[in-house]
TORZAFI-907161 format. One record per residue (C-alpha): y, x, z; residue in one letter; residue number from 1. Coordinates in Angstrom, 2 decimals, padded with zeros to 5 digits. Each point is the difference from the previous one (the first is absolute). Layout:
Y | X | Z | a | NUM
...
! end
This chain:
-068.76 | -094.28 | -033.78 | m | 1
003.45 | -001.14 | -001.13 | y | 2
000.82 | 003.38 | -001.57 | i | 3
-003.36 | 000.17 | -001.75 | e | 4
000.40 | -003.57 | -001.20 | g | 5
003.35 | 000.78 | -001.62 | r | 6
-000.85 | 003.42 | -001.39 | r | 7
-000.46 | -001.45 | -003.51 | d | 8
003.33 | -001.88 | 000.19 | e | 9
002.35 | 002.64 | 001.42 | l | 10
000.89 | 003.39 | -001.43 | s | 11
-001.00 | 003.21 | 001.73 | d | 12
003.66 | 000.47 | 000.89 | q | 13
000.31 | -003.46 | 001.61 | t | 14
-003.17 | 000.01 | 002.11 | l | 15
001.22 | 002.64 | 002.50 | p | 16
003.16 | -002.03 | 000.66 | s | 17
-002.12 | -003.03 | 000.88 | h | 18
-002.02 | 002.12 | 002.42 | v | 19
003.19 | 001.34 | 001.61 | y | 20
001.53 | -003.47 | 000.36 | r | 21
-003.12 | -001.48 | 001.55 | l | 22
-000.34 | 002.91 | 002.43 | e | 23
003.23 | -001.21 | 001.61 | a | 24
-001.51 | -003.45 | 000.42 | f | 25
-003.15 | 001.41 | 001.61 | t | 26
002.20 | 002.02 | 002.39 | q | 27
001.79 | -003.17 | 001.02 | w | 28
-003.27 | -001.89 | 000.47 | c | 29
-001.27 | 002.79 | 002.25 | a | 30
003.19 | -000.09 | 002.10 | e | 31
-000.24 | -003.77 | 000.35 | e | 32
-003.77 | 000.19 | 000.68 | e | 33
-000.74 | -002.32 | -002.92 | i | 34
-003.61 | 000.58 | -001.00 | e | 35
-000.63 | -003.14 | -002.05 | n | 36
002.29 | -000.99 | -002.87 | l | 37
-000.83 | -003.64 | 000.67 | n | 38
002.06 | 000.31 | 003.18 | d | 39
003.17 | 000.63 | -002.01 | l | 40
002.68 | -002.68 | -000.01 | s | 41
003.24 | -000.39 | -001.91 | g | 42
001.81 | 001.16 | 003.13 | r | 43
-002.11 | 003.17 | 000.09 | d | 44
000.74 | 000.77 | -003.63 | l | 45
003.72 | -000.46 | 000.57 | y | 46
-000.24 | 002.36 | 002.98 | a | 47
-001.66 | 002.56 | -002.28 | y | 48
002.84 | -000.35 | -002.50 | r | 49
002.54 | 000.84 | 002.72 | v | 50
-002.20 | 002.84 | 001.33 | w | 51
-000.25 | 001.59 | -003.45 | r | 52
003.67 | -000.51 | -000.82 | r | 53
001.04 | 001.85 | 003.15 | e | 54
-002.15 | 003.02 | -000.85 | g | 55
-002.54 | -000.31 | 002.78 | n | 56
-003.37 | 001.71 | -000.25 | g | 57
-001.08 | 003.62 | -000.16 | e | 58
001.80 | 001.96 | -002.70 | g | 59
002.02 | -003.03 | -001.15 | r | 60
003.71 | -000.53 | -000.47 | e | 61
002.28 | -002.99 | -000.51 | q | 62
-000.28 | -001.39 | -003.52 | v | 63
002.43 | -001.63 | -002.39 | a | 64
-000.40 | -003.67 | -000.87 | t | 65
-001.42 | 000.73 | -003.45 | i | 66
-002.59 | 002.37 | 001.51 | t | 67
-000.90 | -002.51 | 002.71 | l | 68
-000.53 | -002.70 | -002.61 | r | 69
-002.39 | 002.26 | -001.92 | g | 70
-001.99 | 000.82 | 003.13 | q | 71
-000.28 | -003.65 | 001.01 | l | 72
-000.98 | -000.97 | -003.55 | a | 73
-002.91 | 002.43 | 000.28 | t | 74
-001.00 | -001.61 | 003.30 | l | 75
000.09 | -003.39 | -001.72 | r | 76
-002.26 | 001.29 | -002.75 | a | 77
-002.41 | 001.36 | 002.61 | f | 78
-000.15 | -003.29 | 001.91 | l | 79
-000.46 | -001.93 | -003.26 | r | 80
-002.96 | 002.27 | -000.75 | f | 81
-001.37 | -000.67 | 003.48 | c | 82
000.29 | -003.74 | -000.64 | a | 83
-001.87 | 000.37 | -003.30 | d | 84
-002.99 | 001.46 | 001.85 | i | 85
000.26 | -002.67 | 002.76 | n | 86
001.12 | 002.49 | 002.65 | a | 87
003.23 | -001.82 | 000.98 | v | 88
001.51 | -003.48 | -000.51 | p | 89
001.05 | -000.70 | -003.61 | e | 90
003.69 | -000.41 | 000.81 | d | 91
000.43 | 002.94 | 002.38 | l | 92
001.54 | 002.23 | -002.70 | f | 93
002.79 | -002.53 | -000.57 | s | 94
001.15 | 000.47 | 003.60 | k | 95
001.06 | 003.59 | -000.66 | v | 96
003.82 | -000.33 | -000.12 | p | 97
001.51 | 001.84 | -002.98 | l | 98
003.67 | 000.97 | 000.39 | p | 99
002.40 | -001.05 | -002.74 | t | 100
001.28 | 002.90 | -002.07 | v | 101
003.21 | -000.25 | -002.01 | s | 102
000.25 | 001.54 | -003.44 | a | 103
002.18 | 002.82 | 001.35 | s | 104
-002.44 | 000.75 | 002.83 | e | 105
-002.81 | 000.34 | -002.50 | g | 106
001.67 | 002.99 | -001.61 | v | 107
000.47 | 003.37 | 001.67 | s | 108
003.49 | 001.47 | -000.40 | d | 109
-001.17 | 003.51 | 000.82 | s | 110
000.31 | 002.55 | -002.80 | t | 111
000.41 | 003.70 | -000.68 | l | 112
003.46 | 000.29 | -001.47 | e | 113
-000.06 | 001.96 | -003.28 | p | 114
002.47 | 002.55 | 001.38 | e | 115
-002.28 | 000.70 | 002.98 | r | 116
-003.04 | 000.28 | -002.24 | a | 117
001.74 | 002.67 | -002.08 | v | 118
001.09 | 001.89 | 003.14 | e | 119
-003.52 | 000.01 | 001.42 | i | 120
-001.49 | 001.10 | -003.32 | l | 121
002.56 | 002.83 | -000.20 | d | 122
-001.03 | 001.13 | 003.49 | y | 123
-003.68 | -000.13 | -000.88 | l | 124
000.68 | 001.84 | -003.27 | q | 125
001.68 | 002.82 | 001.92 | r | 126
-002.11 | 000.31 | 003.14 | y | 127
-003.36 | -001.66 | -000.75 | h | 128
-000.33 | 000.47 | -003.74 | y | 129
-003.18 | -001.43 | -001.57 | a | 130
-001.40 | -000.93 | 003.40 | s | 131
-001.91 | -003.25 | 000.41 | r | 132
003.06 | -001.44 | 001.76 | k | 133
002.20 | 000.96 | -002.93 | h | 134
-002.40 | -001.30 | -002.63 | v | 135
-000.61 | -003.28 | 001.86 | t | 136
003.68 | -000.95 | 000.10 | l | 137
000.53 | 001.33 | -003.53 | l | 138
-002.75 | -002.28 | -001.32 | l | 139
001.17 | -003.05 | 001.93 | l | 140
003.62 | 000.48 | -001.04 | w | 141
-000.42 | 000.92 | -003.65 | h | 142
-002.73 | -002.53 | -000.82 | t | 143
001.05 | -002.77 | 002.40 | g | 144
-003.71 | -000.59 | 000.59 | a | 145
-001.63 | -001.43 | 003.09 | r | 146
-001.69 | 002.32 | 002.49 | a | 147
-003.40 | -001.24 | -001.19 | g | 148
001.00 | 000.85 | -003.56 | g | 149
000.82 | 003.66 | 000.56 | i | 150
-003.03 | 000.33 | 002.27 | r | 151
-002.21 | -001.12 | -002.89 | a | 152
001.14 | 002.70 | -002.44 | i | 153
-002.64 | 002.58 | -000.94 | d | 154
000.61 | 003.35 | -001.67 | l | 155
-001.43 | -001.50 | -003.20 | r | 156
002.77 | -002.61 | 000.10 | d | 157
002.71 | 002.65 | -000.28 | c | 158
001.40 | 001.20 | -003.32 | d | 159
002.37 | 002.77 | 001.04 | l | 160
000.38 | 001.74 | -003.34 | g | 161
003.26 | 000.48 | -001.82 | v | 162
001.28 | -002.80 | -002.18 | g | 163
-000.54 | -003.28 | 001.81 | s | 164
-001.66 | 000.57 | 003.39 | p | 165
-001.28 | -003.04 | 001.83 | g | 166
-002.30 | -001.49 | 002.62 | l | 167
-002.61 | -002.70 | -000.47 | q | 168
-000.66 | -002.69 | 002.61 | f | 169
-003.59 | -001.24 | -000.24 | v | 170
-001.72 | -002.76 | 002.00 | h | 171
-003.25 | 001.46 | 001.41 | r | 172
-001.05 | -002.33 | 002.83 | p | 173
-003.63 | 001.09 | -000.13 | e | 174
001.04 | 003.45 | 001.23 | t | 175
002.57 | -001.08 | 002.58 | d | 176
003.26 | 000.20 | -002.00 | t | 177
000.93 | -003.55 | -001.03 | p | 178
003.43 | -000.83 | -001.37 | l | 179
001.75 | -002.96 | 001.60 | k | 180
-000.04 | -002.05 | -003.22 | k | 181
-003.37 | 001.24 | -001.18 | g | 182
-000.37 | 000.85 | -003.69 | e | 183
003.32 | -001.73 | -000.72 | k | 184
001.66 | 002.78 | 001.99 | g | 185
-001.38 | 002.77 | -002.20 | e | 186
002.72 | 001.91 | -001.85 | r | 187
001.37 | 003.37 | -001.08 | w | 188
003.25 | 001.19 | 001.56 | n | 189
001.90 | 002.81 | -001.65 | t | 190
001.49 | 002.66 | 002.27 | i | 191
002.62 | 002.69 | -000.52 | s | 192
-000.78 | 003.60 | -000.76 | g | 193
001.29 | 000.93 | 003.46 | h | 194
-002.39 | -002.38 | 001.75 | v | 195
-002.88 | 001.19 | -002.17 | a | 196
000.82 | 003.60 | 000.92 | g | 197
-000.02 | -000.73 | 003.73 | v | 198
-003.32 | -001.83 | -000.31 | l | 199
-001.51 | 002.93 | -001.90 | q | 200
001.24 | 002.45 | 002.63 | d | 201
-001.52 | -002.20 | 002.71 | y | 202
-003.34 | -000.10 | -001.84 | i | 203
000.05 | 003.77 | -000.53 | d | 204
001.10 | 000.72 | 003.56 | g | 205
-000.02 | -002.05 | 003.22 | p | 206
-002.33 | -002.78 | -001.18 | r | 207
-003.35 | 000.02 | 001.81 | k | 208
-002.75 | 000.43 | -002.59 | d | 209
-002.24 | -002.76 | 001.32 | v | 210
-001.63 | -003.14 | -001.35 | t | 211
-000.03 | -003.44 | 001.58 | d | 212
-003.05 | -001.86 | 001.24 | g | 213
-000.82 | -001.09 | -003.55 | h | 214
000.12 | 003.43 | -001.60 | g | 215
003.42 | -000.59 | -001.57 | r | 216
002.87 | 002.51 | -000.08 | d | 217
003.10 | -001.64 | 001.53 | p | 218
003.45 | 001.28 | -000.87 | l | 219
001.12 | -000.35 | 003.61 | l | 220
-002.42 | 001.55 | 002.48 | t | 221
-000.38 | 000.79 | 003.68 | t | 222
-002.58 | 002.24 | 001.59 | g | 223
-002.30 | -003.02 | 000.10 | h | 224
000.43 | -001.18 | -003.59 | g | 225
002.14 | -002.86 | -001.31 | r | 226
002.76 | -001.07 | 002.43 | p | 227
000.01 | -003.54 | 001.35 | t | 228
002.91 | -002.35 | -000.55 | v | 229
000.77 | 000.45 | 003.71 | s | 230
000.28 | 003.75 | -000.51 | t | 231
002.46 | -000.51 | -002.85 | i | 232
001.97 | -002.45 | 002.12 | r | 233
000.12 | 002.41 | 002.95 | d | 234
001.16 | 002.79 | -002.31 | t | 235
002.94 | -002.14 | -001.11 | m | 236
000.89 | -000.96 | 003.56 | y | 237
000.01 | 003.69 | 000.88 | g | 238
002.15 | 001.42 | -002.79 | v | 239
002.60 | -002.78 | 000.12 | t | 240
000.99 | 000.72 | 003.62 | r | 241
003.42 | 001.73 | 000.00 | p | 242
-001.02 | 002.36 | 002.83 | c | 243
-002.95 | 001.28 | -002.04 | w | 244
002.52 | 001.49 | -002.42 | r | 245
002.11 | 001.42 | 002.83 | g | 246
002.68 | -002.70 | -000.20 | e | 247
001.72 | -001.51 | 003.01 | d | 248
-001.56 | -003.20 | 001.26 | c | 249
002.02 | -002.99 | -001.25 | p | 250
-001.38 | -002.04 | 002.90 | h | 251
001.32 | 002.28 | 002.78 | d | 252
-003.49 | 000.84 | 001.21 | r | 253
-000.87 | 003.25 | 001.74 | d | 254
-002.82 | 001.64 | -001.99 | p | 255
-001.51 | 001.24 | 003.26 | k | 256
-000.48 | -003.58 | 001.18 | d | 257
-000.44 | -001.87 | -003.29 | c | 258
-003.54 | -001.30 | -000.54 | e | 259
000.46 | 000.00 | -003.78 | a | 260
000.06 | 003.80 | -000.25 | t | 261
-003.81 | 000.17 | -000.08 | t | 262
-001.88 | -000.55 | -003.26 | y | 263
-002.05 | -002.91 | 001.34 | t | 264
003.10 | -001.85 | 001.23 | s | 265
002.38 | 000.77 | -002.88 | a | 266
000.08 | -003.68 | -000.99 | s | 267
001.90 | -000.75 | 003.22 | k | 268
003.06 | 001.81 | -001.32 | c | 269
002.49 | -002.65 | -001.22 | p | 270
000.79 | 002.20 | -003.00 | s | 271
-003.61 | 000.53 | -001.09 | s | 272
-001.07 | -001.74 | -003.19 | r | 273
-003.31 | -001.17 | -001.47 | s | 274
-001.39 | 000.32 | -003.55 | p | 275
001.12 | -003.61 | -000.57 | h | 276
003.56 | 001.05 | 000.89 | d | 277
-000.21 | 002.86 | -002.51 | v | 278
-001.11 | -002.50 | -002.65 | r | 279
002.90 | -002.36 | 000.73 | s | 280
002.43 | 002.93 | -000.09 | g | 281
-001.37 | 001.01 | -003.40 | r | 282
000.53 | -003.53 | -001.34 | v | 283
003.55 | -000.04 | 001.34 | t | 284
000.75 | 003.33 | -001.67 | a | 285
-001.39 | -001.19 | -003.34 | y | 286
001.99 | -003.24 | 000.12 | r | 287
003.21 | 001.81 | 000.95 | r | 288
-000.56 | 002.11 | -003.10 | e | 289
-000.39 | -003.19 | -002.09 | d | 290
-003.62 | 000.70 | -000.88 | v | 291
-001.27 | -003.31 | -001.48 | p | 292
-001.93 | -002.13 | 002.45 | r | 293
-002.99 | -000.23 | -002.33 | r | 294
-000.25 | 003.80 | -000.20 | v | 295
000.19 | 000.31 | 003.79 | v | 296
-002.61 | -002.72 | 000.45 | g | 297
-002.41 | 001.60 | -002.44 | d | 298
000.37 | 003.43 | 001.59 | r | 299
-000.45 | -001.29 | 003.55 | l | 300
-002.53 | -002.74 | -000.84 | d | 301
002.14 | -002.77 | 001.49 | a | 302
001.27 | -003.35 | -001.28 | s | 303
003.70 | -000.85 | -000.34 | d | 304
-000.17 | -002.34 | 002.99 | d | 305
-001.65 | 002.62 | 002.21 | i | 306
002.51 | 002.63 | -001.08 | l | 307
002.91 | -002.28 | 000.88 | d | 308
-001.38 | -001.27 | 003.31 | r | 309
-001.69 | 003.04 | 001.46 | h | 310
001.34 | 003.18 | -001.57 | y | 311
003.49 | -000.19 | -001.50 | d | 312
002.43 | 000.92 | 002.81 | r | 313
003.24 | -000.10 | -001.99 | r | 314
002.58 | -002.11 | 001.79 | n | 315
001.66 | -003.00 | -001.63 | a | 316
003.15 | 001.96 | -000.88 | r | 317
-001.98 | 002.73 | -001.74 | e | 318
-001.84 | -002.58 | -002.08 | k | 319
003.25 | -001.76 | -000.93 | a | 320
001.67 | 003.25 | -001.07 | n | 321
-002.96 | 000.90 | -002.19 | q | 322
000.04 | -003.44 | -001.65 | r | 323
003.67 | 000.57 | -000.82 | r | 324
-000.97 | 002.71 | -002.51 | d | 325
-001.86 | -002.60 | -002.07 | y | 326
002.72 | -002.67 | 000.04 | l | 327
002.59 | 000.50 | -002.79 | p | 328
002.71 | -002.17 | 001.58 | d | 329
000.25 | 001.98 | 003.25 | l | 330
! end
């Protein structure tokens, strides 16, 4: 009932995360044999906070403070909804204890260093040319787009001809490919002739000639149609593991015993990186090259504040040295 009640408020991308977060709460209730939400006390809700923080529950792991806060905020929203329909006391939601998150904790410092991105792309270019793996990282790196953005691209959105090739990002929520910022996120991104050539070779070769559930022709395809964001994320986790490229493990793990060697567990490798990490690495590379912030923001569909807080991984010394070039008295 809660999910249905909020379907018109939350995006299609946000709803599944609410379901996932509340599944943990239902697991805890089952373990504690709590069958009526009216039996919950502030002490119970604090116990749940500790239980979730420590990674208890089937298929769960320990979570960072910022993640825990998000999960408890969803529980608060759920209990507030329950109060609105007279299912629990009005003030029960306020007893869910939210952890305090500092500004630094609210920002991930994980990134795909530009040098590593180039190395991985070189490997893919040589050994997996124009494969879906190759094209996925190529799109993420050269456009700086979000996973949902490259997932949304159709063949009709690609202009791969000579001259000024480019890709169009279009908000199409009615057919399951929304952009994070809706119509405000719509834009054209130019791409290089090299990238356009790889995309054309992918389309002419390995790409599965299938449509999605709405009869559209996605650029990226699997045997089942348009890939999910999870599929794109798993692809990135897989190709960013050093061992996948035949490199020695920087974490002194034995590949025979390491759980991260399988595709489904690739995210457990400390060196694996997500699409978000690729995006932050792209921003860092642009800023190191002195690309104006406004240009970077327009290309990646991100505000100056978001770029600075969440994506730019230049250290303080790098930033100072680059400012020096603009100061005549230094």
